[in-house]
N, C-alpha and C positions, 0 to 999 in steps of 0.2 A: 680873093682869099684860099684858095684852093691852092696857088703859090705857094706864100707863108707859113702854108699847115708844112707843109716838103722841106722846106725852109728850116721850121720851129726841129719834126724833127730829126734833121739833119747835124742842127747842133745841137741835143741831145740827144743824137747816138755820137756823136764828136765829142762829148761830154762824159757822157760814160764809159766810153774806149782811153781816154783822157785817166780818171779815176780809176779806173781797174787796172791800165798799165802804172800810176803811182803808185794803189795796193801793191801788186808785186812788188814791185821795187821795194817799198820797206819790207815785204812778208822775208823775197828772196836772201836778206845776210843771215835772218834768224836760220831760218831753213839750213844755210848752209855751214853756221856755225854748230847746231846742233849734227851736219851729218860730219862735220871735222870732228868732232868728239866721239865718237861713231871711231871713227878713223884712225883713229888715237890711240883706241882703247882694243882693239880688232887685233895686232900684233902679238900683245901679249898671251892672247888666247889662242893666234894661228899656229905660232911656234910649239905651244903643248899639241896642239891637236896632230900638229905634222907627226912629231915621235909619239901621240896617242895612235895614229895610222898608219904608221910600222909596226908597231909593236901589236896593234890588231891583225896586221898582215903575216905575222910571226903566227900569232894563235893559229888563225885560218890554216894557214900550212900546218904547222901541227895538230889541228884536228882533224883536218883532212890525210895524214898519215896513217890516222886511228879509225879514219870510215865516214870521217863528219862531213860526206863532200855537198850536202847544202846548205850548208851556215861556211861551210869555203867557199864556195860559189857566191856566197850573198856577200862577206869578207870580199870577195874579190869588185864587185861590182860597185859596192860602195865608196870602199878605196879608189876605183876609178873616178866615179863624181869626184869626190877630194881633187882629185890630180885635177881633173879638168876643171875643179874651179879654181883651185887655186892658183895656176901655173897661168893662165889669163887673165889679163885681165876681165874681173866678174862684176856684175853686181853684187854687194855686201847678202842680197836675199839670200840669192846662191851661191854663197861662199857656207853661210849659216846652216844652210836645207844642208848643203854634203857635211857640214858639221855635224847636224840630230843626225845623219843617217849611222855616220861614225858611231857616234854615241848609246845609239841605237838598240847598234848591236854589240856595244860594250853590256850593254842589261840583259843581252839574252847570254852572250859567251861566258861568261863569269859564271855565275848559274849553271852550263852544258858539263865546265870544265871540272865541279863537282861531283859528279853523277861518277858512274860505271859508265865504260873503261880509262875514260879520263882523268879520274881524282888519282890515280897512281904512276900516271905517264909525265916524266920529271919535263920534258918538253914541252908540254902542252901546259904546266903548273907554274914549268919557268918564263912562258909567253905570258901567260893571266900577271902573274905578279912582273910583269915589263907594262904590260895594258894596266895594273893599276899605278905602275910608279910612274907614268904616264901622263896621269888626267892631269888638266888643267888644275889653278890653284882658283880655289874659291872668290877669291879675292879679284881676278882679272873676271874671272866670268861674270862676279859683282856686278867689277865695273863696264862692260860691254853690255849687260842686261839693265843698268840702268840708264848711259846714254843712248840706246834701242828704245827704252823707256822716254826720255825723254825727245828724244826725235820725234817717238808718232805721237806723245801728247801734244809737243807743238802742233801739230794739222789737226787738230780734234773738233774747229770749229767751217762752218760751209766752207769762208773765204780763202782760210788757207789750207783745206781740202784739196780746194778748184788748183790756188796757186802749186799747191805742190806738184799734183798730177799732171798741170801745163809743163811744170818745167822736168817731169820724167822720176817723182823723188816716189815713192810707191811705201808703203807701210811696213817695215821692217818683222821679220818674226824676230825669235827670242831663240836665243842657245836653250839648249834644254840637255845638259850635262848629265853622266849616267850616275847615278848616287852613289855617294864616296862609300858604301862599304859594297856597289860590284864593283 
């Protein structure tokens, strides 16, 4: 009797593994398609963010020349993270986090540039104008965020989440651009 129970358990375990493998194989193409959509949306934003990081560096240099060394150091760190995340093959989540660091500093730099002693400094104002001009387009950011939403949404049920984790597909963060007025 005990021998039959063991055999039955082995058969059931084998069936569970086969069903799990079939489910994973059926979910993987959908996850891959969503990941490709995010990858297609990324370059348009990345190109603008490269320009934004360069402009932010110039703004940091101009602010540092006027004595704002703390924010200049933060800018240098954020640009370093951006270059590290984009110069080597890294996860999209790391690139988006680095981009959010750049955009977060933009929201600090622009208002700072409006205050004395920076408001009358031509170098600071030119750098801030370049910073504003280098913003990613709203359409490109929307395309990326929609693709990220779609990729994250497809993982919402338990089975898909387990398969996504087994395949190394974590939820992706949203890109949070600086407000258009910045």
